[in-house]
ZAMARGU-4260 file (C-alpha; in steps of 0.2 Angstrom, whole numbers, plus 5000, padded with zeros to 4 digits):
<rodrens>
0) 5783/5557/5430 | 5801/5559/5424 | 5803/5574/5412 | 5819/5580/5403 | 5819/5597/5395
5) 5833/5599/5382 | 5835/5617/5383 | 5834/5629/5398 | 5826/5644/5390 | 5809/5652/5395
10) 5799/5637/5387 | 5808/5623/5396 | 5810/5632/5413 | 5792/5637/5413 | 5786/5620/5409
15) 5797/5613/5423 | 5790/5626/5435 | 5772/5622/5431 | 5775/5603/5432 | 5783/5604/5449
20) 5769/5615/5455 | 5757/5602/5449 | 5765/5588/5458 | 5782/5590/5468 | 5785/5571/5465
25) 5788/5574/5446 | 5807/5572/5442 | 5811/5586/5431 | 5828/5589/5423 | 5833/5604/5412
30) 5849/5602/5401 | 5855/5619/5395 | 5870/5621/5383 | 5875/5638/5390 | 5880/5645/5407
35) 5867/5651/5419 | 5871/5669/5415 | 5875/5667/5397 | 5862/5674/5385 | 5862/5684/5369
40) 5852/5700/5365 | 5846/5712/5378 | 5827/5714/5382 | 5811/5704/5379 | 5793/5712/5378
45) 5777/5707/5386 | 5760/5714/5384 | 5749/5718/5399 | 5737/5704/5393 | 5752/5691/5393
50) 5757/5696/5411 | 5739/5694/5417 | 5739/5677/5409 | 5755/5672/5418 | 5747/5678/5435
55) 5734/5664/5433 | 5746/5650/5432 | 5761/5655/5443 | 5758/5672/5452 | 5775/5670/5461
60) 5786/5671/5445 | 5774/5684/5437 | 5775/5695/5453 | 5794/5695/5452 | 5794/5699/5433
65) 5783/5714/5436 | 5794/5720/5450 | 5808/5720/5437 | 5801/5726/5421 | 5800/5744/5413
70) 5782/5748/5408 | 5776/5760/5394 | 5760/5764/5386 | 5766/5773/5371 | 5773/5770/5353
75) 5783/5783/5344 | 5786/5783/5326 | 5799/5794/5318 | 5796/5797/5299 | 5801/5811/5288
80) 5806/5822/5302 | 5790/5820/5311 | 5786/5811/5327 | 5769/5802/5328 | 5765/5796/5346
85) 5751/5784/5350 | 5746/5780/5368 | 5736/5766/5377 | 5746/5751/5371 | 5752/5743/5388
90) 5769/5734/5386 | 5783/5729/5397 | 5801/5727/5394 | 5812/5715/5404 | 5830/5710/5403
95) 5832/5693/5395 | 5845/5688/5408 | 5834/5695/5422 | 5819/5684/5415 | 5830/5669/5415
100) 5837/5672/5432 | 5819/5673/5439 | 5814/5657/5430 | 5830/5648/5435 | 5828/5653/5454
105) 5810/5648/5454 | 5813/5631/5446 | 5827/5627/5458 | 5817/5632/5473 | 5803/5620/5467
110) 5816/5606/5465 | 5820/5606/5447 | 5837/5600/5443 | 5846/5612/5430 | 5862/5606/5422
115) 5871/5620/5413 | 5885/5619/5400 | 5877/5602/5395 | 5877/5600/5376 | 5865/5586/5371
120) 5872/5579/5355 | 5860/5564/5355 | 5843/5567/5361 | 5839/5549/5359 | 5849/5545/5374
125) 5835/5553/5385 | 5820/5544/5378 | 5820/5533/5393 | 5811/5548/5402 | 5792/5548/5402
130) 5792/5565/5392 | 5806/5574/5383 | 5805/5592/5378 | 5814/5600/5363 | 5815/5617/5370
135) 5832/5621/5363 | 5829/5636/5352 | 5830/5640/5334 | 5845/5628/5331 | 5836/5614/5340
140) 5846/5597/5340 | 5830/5588/5345 | 5821/5595/5330 | 5836/5590/5319 | 5837/5573/5326
145) 5819/5569/5323 | 5817/5579/5307 | 5808/5565/5298 | 5794/5566/5311 | 5793/5584/5314
150) 5794/5589/5296 | 5802/5606/5299 | 5804/5620/5287 | 5815/5636/5289 | 5812/5651/5278
155) 5827/5663/5280 | 5820/5680/5277 | 5829/5693/5266 | 5832/5707/5278 | 5847/5709/5289
160) 5846/5714/5307 | 5858/5716/5322 | 5853/5715/5341 | 5861/5730/5350 | 5858/5739/5366
165) 5860/5757/5372 | 5860/5767/5388 | 5847/5778/5380 | 5831/5777/5391 | 5817/5777/5378
170) 5801/5782/5385 | 5791/5773/5372 | 5792/5758/5361 | 5801/5768/5347 | 5803/5766/5328
175) 5816/5776/5319 | 5816/5776/5300 | 5831/5785/5293 | 5839/5786/5276 | 5857/5788/5271
180) 5867/5786/5255 | 5865/5767/5256 | 5847/5766/5259 | 5833/5765/5272 | 5837/5759/5290
185) 5824/5754/5303 | 5826/5754/5322 | 5815/5744/5335 | 5820/5751/5352 | 5812/5750/5369
190) 5818/5751/5387 | 5819/5735/5397 | 5827/5741/5414 | 5833/5758/5421 | 5847/5765/5409
195) 5846/5750/5397 | 5837/5748/5381 | 5836/5736/5366 | 5841/5744/5350 | 5838/5732/5335
200) 5844/5739/5318 | 5837/5732/5302 | 5838/5735/5284 | 5838/5726/5267 | 5852/5715/5261
205) 5856/5728/5247 | 5858/5742/5259 | 5868/5732/5272 | 5880/5727/5259 | 5881/5744/5251
210) 5886/5751/5269 | 5900/5738/5270 | 5892/5729/5285 | 5893/5712/5277 | 5912/5713/5282
215) 5910/5723/5298 | 5916/5717/5315 | 5905/5718/5330 | 5914/5734/5335 | 5913/5742/5318
220) 5894/5738/5318 | 5892/5747/5335 | 5902/5762/5328 | 5891/5763/5312 | 5875/5763/5322
225) 5882/5777/5334 | 5887/5788/5319 | 5870/5785/5310 | 5859/5788/5325 | 5870/5801/5334
230) 5856/5814/5335 | 5843/5801/5340 | 5854/5793/5354 | 5859/5810/5361 | 5876/5805/5365
235) 5872/5788/5373 | 5883/5774/5368 | 5877/5758/5358 | 5881/5742/5367 | 5885/5725/5361
240) 5882/5707/5366 | 5886/5694/5353 | 5879/5707/5341 | 5881/5699/5324 | 5871/5703/5309
245) 5859/5689/5305 | 5843/5685/5295 | 5827/5680/5303 | 5822/5662/5302 | 5804/5658/5300
250) 5803/5641/5308 | 5787/5630/5306 | 5785/5611/5309 | 5772/5600/5301 | 5771/5590/5317
255) 5775/5595/5335 | 5777/5578/5343 | 5785/5561/5340 | 5782/5547/5352 | 5786/5555/5369
260) 5795/5569/5362 | 5788/5587/5360 | 5794/5603/5353 | 5791/5620/5362 | 5795/5638/5358
265) 5808/5643/5345 | 5812/5625/5342 | 5795/5622/5335 | 5790/5640/5329 | 5796/5657/5327
270) 5787/5674/5326 | 5796/5689/5320 | 5803/5701/5333 | 5793/5715/5326 | 5778/5709/5335
275) 5787/5704/5351 | 5779/5687/5353 | 5793/5675/5354 | 5794/5673/5373 | 5776/5675/5375
280) 5773/5660/5363 | 5786/5650/5373 | 5778/5653/5390 | 5760/5650/5383 | 5767/5633/5375
285) 5772/5628/5392 | 5755/5632/5400 | 5746/5623/5386 | 5757/5607/5387 | 5755/5607/5406
290) 5736/5607/5404 | 5736/5593/5392 | 5748/5582/5402 | 5736/5585/5417 | 5721/5580/5407
295) 5727/5564/5399 | 5735/5549/5407 | 5745/5543/5392 | 5759/5554/5387 | 5756/5551/5368
300) 5737/5556/5370 | 5743/5572/5380 | 5755/5577/5366 | 5741/5575/5353 | 5729/5585/5363
305) 5742/5599/5366 | 5746/5600/5347 | 5728/5600/5342 | 5724/5614/5354 | 5739/5625/5353
310) 5744/5624/5335 | 5729/5635/5328 | 5733/5649/5340 | 5752/5648/5336 | 5748/5648/5317
315) 5737/5663/5319 | 5751/5673/5328 | 5763/5667/5315 | 5752/5674/5301 | 5751/5691/5310
320) 5770/5690/5312 | 5773/5686/5294 | 5762/5701/5289 | 5772/5712/5301 | 5789/5706/5295
325) 5784/5708/5277 | 5779/5726/5281 | 5797/5729/5288 | 5805/5720/5274 | 5796/5731/5261
330) 5796/5748/5270 | 5804/5756/5255 | 5787/5755/5246 | 5780/5767/5258 | 5793/5781/5255
335) 5780/5793/5248 | 5767/5791/5262 | 5764/5806/5273 | 5768/5803/5292 | 5750/5800/5298
340) 5745/5786/5286 | 5762/5779/5287 | 5760/5778/5306 | 5743/5770/5304 | 5751/5758/5292
345) 5764/5753/5304 | 5752/5752/5319 | 5740/5741/5310 | 5753/5731/5300 | 5749/5714/5308
350) 5731/5717/5304 | 5726/5713/5322 | 5726/5731/5328 | 5711/5740/5320 | 5706/5758/5318
355) 5692/5755/5331 | 5705/5747/5343 | 5716/5762/5341 | 5702/5774/5344 | 5698/5766/5361
360) 5716/5767/5366 | 5721/5784/5358 | 5705/5794/5353 | 5715/5810/5350 | 5727/5801/5337
365) 5713/5793/5328 | 5703/5809/5327 | 5718/5817/5319 | 5719/5803/5307 | 5701/5804/5302
370) 5701/5823/5300 | 5717/5821/5288 | 5708/5807/5278 | 5692/5817/5276 | 5702/5833/5271
375) 5711/5822/5258 | 5694/5817/5251 | 5688/5836/5251 | 5677/5834/5267 | 5678/5848/5279
380) 5663/5844/5290 | 5666/5843/5309 | 5667/5830/5316 | 5675/5821/5302 | 5666/5806/5296
385) 5672/5788/5299 | 5684/5784/5284 | 5672/5772/5276 | 5660/5786/5274 | 5671/5798/5265
390) 5668/5800/5246 | 5679/5793/5233 | 5680/5800/5215 | 5684/5790/5200 | 5684/5801/5184
395) 5668/5810/5185 | 5659/5798/5197 | 5659/5801/5215 | 5655/5787/5227 | 5647/5792/5243
400) 5657/5780/5253 | 5670/5767/5252 | 5660/5751/5253 | 5657/5740/5237 | 5645/5726/5235
405) 5656/5712/5228 | 5651/5703/5212 | 5642/5687/5218 | 5636/5674/5205 | 5618/5670/5208
410) 5615/5656/5195 | 5597/5661/5193 | 5596/5668/5175 | 5588/5660/5160 | 5596/5663/5144
415) 5607/5676/5152 | 5593/5687/5157 | 5592/5694/5175 | 5575/5693/5182 | 5565/5697/5198
420) 5578/5688/5209 | 5592/5699/5203 | 5581/5715/5205 | 5578/5710/5223 | 5595/5704/5227
425) 5604/5719/5220 | 5590/5731/5224 | 5589/5726/5243 | 5608/5727/5245 | 5609/5744/5236
430) 5596/5751/5248 | 5608/5744/5262 | 5619/5759/5257 | 5636/5754/5249 | 5644/5767/5239
435) 5645/5755/5223 | 5635/5740/5218 | 5643/5728/5207 | 5634/5714/5197 | 5639/5696/5197
440) 5650/5691/5183 | 5640/5695/5167 | 5645/5685/5152 | 5648/5693/5135 | 5642/5678/5125
445) 5631/5662/5128 | 5647/5652/5126 | 5656/5663/5139 | 5644/5658/5153 | 5650/5648/5168
450) 5633/5639/5169 | 5616/5639/5161 | 5611/5650/5176 | 5623/5664/5173 | 5618/5682/5168
455) 5624/5689/5151 | 5624/5705/5141 | 5625/5701/5122 | 5609/5708/5116 | 5597/5723/5118
460) 5585/5712/5127 | 5598/5709/5140 | 5602/5727/5141 | 5584/5731/5144 | 5582/5718/5158
465) 5597/5726/5166 | 5590/5743/5164 | 5576/5739/5175 | 5588/5735/5189 | 5599/5750/5186
470) 5584/5762/5185 | 5578/5755/5202 | 5595/5757/5210 | 5598/5774/5204 | 5580/5781/5208
475) 5577/5772/5225 | 5595/5769/5232 | 5604/5783/5223 | 5619/5772/5221 | 5630/5770/5206
480) 5630/5752/5198 | 5644/5743/5190 | 5643/5728/5179 | 5657/5715/5179 | 5660/5708/5162
485) 5668/5692/5159 | 5670/5676/5149 | 5672/5659/5158 | 5684/5651/5146 | 5689/5633/5152
490) 5678/5635/5167 | 5662/5636/5157 | 5648/5624/5153 | 5647/5618/5171 | 5633/5615/5183
495) 5624/5627/5195 | 5635/5630/5210 | 5624/5620/5222 | 5623/5606/5210 | 5642/5604/5209
500) 5654/5619/5208 | 5664/5618/5192 | 5657/5601/5188 | 5653/5598/5170 | 5635/5597/5164
505) 5628/5580/5161 | 5621/5586/5144 | 5619/5602/5134 | 5637/5606/5135 | 5644/5620/5124
510) 5662/5622/5117 | 5674/5630/5129 | 5689/5641/5124 | 5706/5644/5132 | 5723/5650/5127
515) 5729/5632/5128 | 5720/5615/5128 | 5722/5612/5146 | 5706/5607/5155 | 5701/5614/5172
520) 5701/5596/5179 | 5702/5579/5171 | 5683/5579/5173 | 5680/5595/5163 | 5681/5598/5144
525) 5697/5600/5135 | 5696/5618/5129 | 5699/5623/5111 | 5715/5633/5110 | 5710/5650/5103
530) 5715/5656/5086 | 5718/5674/5081 | 5700/5674/5074 | 5693/5668/5091 | 5702/5682/5100
535) 5696/5695/5088 | 5678/5688/5090 | 5679/5688/5109 | 5687/5705/5110 | 5673/5712/5099
540) 5660/5703/5111 | 5668/5713/5125 | 5666/5729/5116 | 5648/5724/5111 | 5645/5721/5130
545) 5652/5738/5135 | 5641/5747/5122 | 5626/5737/5129 | 5631/5742/5147 | 5630/5760/5142
550) 5612/5757/5135 | 5608/5747/5151 | 5612/5762/5162 | 5628/5756/5171 | 5640/5768/5178
555) 5655/5757/5180 | 5663/5742/5171 | 5674/5730/5179 | 5683/5718/5168 | 5685/5701/5175
560) 5703/5695/5173 | 5704/5684/5188 | 5699/5667/5196 | 5704/5656/5181 | 5691/5663/5169
565) 5697/5666/5151 | 5707/5682/5153 | 5715/5676/5169 | 5721/5660/5160 | 5730/5670/5147
570) 5739/5679/5161 | 5745/5664/5171 | 5760/5653/5165 | 5751/5638/5172 | 5737/5639/5160
575) 5745/5648/5145 | 5759/5639/5136 | 5756/5646/5119 | 5771/5650/5107 | 5763/5663/5096
580) 5767/5679/5105 | 5752/5678/5116 | 5759/5666/5129 | 5774/5657/5136 | 5787/5662/5148
585) 5786/5681/5146 | 5772/5690/5156 | 5772/5704/5143 | 5766/5691/5130 | 5753/5683/5141
590) 5746/5700/5145 | 5744/5705/5126 | 5727/5698/5123 | 5719/5704/5140 | 5727/5721/5136
595) 5719/5721/5119 | 5702/5718/5127 | 5704/5732/5140 | 5710/5744/5127 | 5695/5740/5115
600) 5683/5742/5130 | 5691/5759/5134 | 5689/5765/5116 | 5670/5764/5118 | 5668/5767/5137
605) 5673/5784/5145 | 5666/5780/5163 | 5676/5772/5177 | 5684/5755/5173 | 5691/5743/5185
610) 5700/5726/5182 | 5699/5711/5194 | 5715/5701/5194 | 5721/5686/5204 | 5737/5694/5212
615) 5744/5676/5216 | 5740/5659/5209 | 5745/5651/5226 | 5753/5638/5216 | 5771/5634/5211
620) 5776/5641/5195 | 5761/5652/5194 | 5758/5671/5195 | 5767/5679/5210 | 5764/5695/5219
625) 5779/5702/5210 | 5770/5698/5194 | 5754/5706/5200 | 5763/5723/5202 | 5768/5722/5184
630) 5751/5716/5178 | 5743/5731/5188 | 5755/5743/5181 | 5752/5737/5163 | 5733/5737/5165
635) 5733/5755/5172 | 5743/5761/5157 | 5730/5753/5146 | 5716/5762/5153 | 5711/5754/5170
640) 5706/5767/5183 | 5707/5755/5198 | 5713/5737/5201 | 5701/5725/5211 | 5714/5714/5220
645) 5709/5696/5222 | 5719/5680/5222 | 5718/5661/5217 | 5705/5650/5209 | 5716/5649/5193
650) 5721/5631/5195 | 5712/5618/5206 | 5728/5613/5215 | 5731/5631/5222 | 5735/5631/5241
655) 5729/5649/5247 | 5735/5654/5265 | 5719/5660/5273 | 5717/5671/5287 | 5709/5688/5292
660) 5710/5700/5278 | 5722/5688/5269 | 5722/5697/5252 | 5723/5714/5259 | 5743/5714/5259
665) 5743/5711/5240 | 5731/5726/5238 | 5743/5736/5248 | 5758/5731/5238 | 5750/5734/5221
670) 5743/5751/5227 | 5761/5757/5232 | 5772/5749/5220 | 5761/5750/5204 | 5755/5767/5210
675) 5737/5764/5205 | 5721/5764/5216 | 5715/5748/5222 | 5700/5739/5230 | 5703/5725/5242
680) 5693/5709/5245 | 5694/5694/5256 | 5687/5692/5273 | 5682/5710/5277 | 5667/5709/5289
685) 5668/5723/5301 | 5669/5742/5299 | 5684/5742/5310 | 5694/5732/5298 | 5687/5742/5283
690) 5692/5759/5292 | 5709/5752/5296 | 5713/5747/5278 | 5708/5764/5271 | 5718/5775/5284
695) 5733/5764/5282 | 5731/5767/5263 | 5731/5748/5259 | 5716/5751/5247 | 5704/5765/5242
700) 5689/5754/5242 | 5683/5739/5252 | 5674/5725/5243 | 5662/5714/5254 | 5653/5699/5248
705) 5647/5687/5261 | 5645/5700/5274 | 5633/5709/5263 | 5625/5693/5257 | 5621/5689/5275
710) 5616/5707/5280 | 5610/5717/5265 | 5610/5733/5277 | 5628/5730/5282 | 5633/5748/5277
715) 5619/5756/5287 | 5622/5745/5302 | 5640/5750/5301 | 5635/5768/5301 | 5624/5766/5317
720) 5639/5757/5325 | 5650/5771/5321 | 5638/5785/5326 | 5637/5791/5308 | 5621/5798/5302
725) 5617/5789/5285 | 5601/5795/5277 | 5588/5781/5275 | 5576/5780/5260 | 5560/5789/5264
730) 5549/5774/5267 | 5562/5769/5280 | 5564/5786/5287 | 5557/5781/5304 | 5573/5772/5307
735) 5583/5788/5306 | 5593/5788/5322 | 5586/5772/5328 | 5598/5761/5338 | 5591/5744/5342
740) 5592/5738/5360 | 5603/5723/5364 | 5593/5707/5368 | 5594/5701/5385
</rodrens>
């Protein structure tokens, strides 16, 4: 096979090595635009796991890498004059030039031809080879030449950073956060060889411009860094190597292959330097491509196999990198955080490292974190309970723990009345131990229902039916119960979920209302645009429901203003185009009616009151996370005690970006920028994730739906897993201390 790699970075060189190892008869040519010893930056980072993976495919290069690297186990975080140190992480730093030297020599020894200072202006000239690699970095000419096929997108991020070096021998992966008259500066620093360390300086564009660095020369940038971090560098100089200020490009490609051409490494995808995965991804690309080429006889089949296998893993890393880079872009929001929670927020920023993972690596630090978290909640017991089992107070109500049963529509009511199904559904999960039980969306009028099977609370008969359930939960589970009040709006008069979610009824339809006459889909009814009289009536229906909720024995009300139901459609510009002061371009106008409803409920309800919002519509022109901060702040000022942060389902053409804990970053943002307590939903399934969210102050409560639908005793099982003694109801007292033996 004849192979041409356009680009002689880690991806191209490593693939060349692996293919020559697989069959020395392969003709492999690497074309590199730079000199052999010409590179930018200073060091690269590998995790211990990455090095183990390299040993499996080419132990020779891995062994030489390990003889050259600087290894460390610790991470140091400097914040507000304190240093938080975490151990057990296992990373290695290596000179980028040394890595290239190792790969270049290894490739040459195996018979790979490398041509340096060879600029490939027209990649098409090499299409006569059997396989052509676009491994030519962020500014890939291969990607650009075949852009129609690769469908690239580049998102230039707003922060500015410069890649510097220093002779300061850092003993840990070190993060400095330092504020001066211009703003907050971040440093990512690590040793990569004796007497040499990488020193990346990062800040916002506003701070960068304020400091005059937008016009600074390379030497002036070095002098600035030396002045600002004189104390931290202890007299060591700052070094330069084409150290120019730049913005980070998030590179993604819709397709990775075109005929016999394939993209690898930064040419295809980038991951922010804050998670240190760029070189790792490049080398793993090479391994995955090698495997696919060896499995498939035809090159096009091999490239299709490579992309199908490799793309999901890369996209997962990119999601983690995106979350991490956004953390560093928005560090200013954490200015008020104490050092310990700030450190936990940083350490778990990508949402891949968890509280439990850190406890295994560094039990002393996590014990200190748990004690501080418990003390903040007024718990002085030793040992400190796991974070999810610390109490949380809202007004006069104290929740025993931080787990909430999420509202989940059951579609089992008749005439809006809850029955035995709801008693067993909610009662069994209440016995499972969550700190708060929330009902499904309970509608304030018959016309406000999603479907004929939805629960309601518009009469004393409904209050009585609910009272049966709240009495059981209070007496037997000793848990508070909240009711989620809502009105379906334009998503009403539809079938039961299992008969066709959001599909209109075949018969028996009722009129649906909305701020504007825009149907959910073309198949659904066109809603009637609400008049002022309609708004008055619906507002009063919410007030009536709140009064009945008191009569029904509820401890908490959640107002549903999310997911495209009535109040949500007032908030979103995609669904509210009114011109009467209750809609249109201004968020304040679109919020006017939901705030009226909230204030009206608060006027008759003195207990805890939360509001669920869609913090992003996930659709062009819709509500954004920036809007969500303003929405949450306005709701708090109008009487909300807490914001239940969800997203989406406002328009049918939304395109959410799913992933682990995918909605938690929005809760984090709202909590710190709007300065209001939050609870977070979305993909929380483990105690480790819930604990991580809490100690990093991303939310105050964790709301679980499917996890508790699947396992009604999720909270009790989490207590067992964490070694926490959670008292069982008397009939189940024989389970106290019981730990099931794993099946063989």
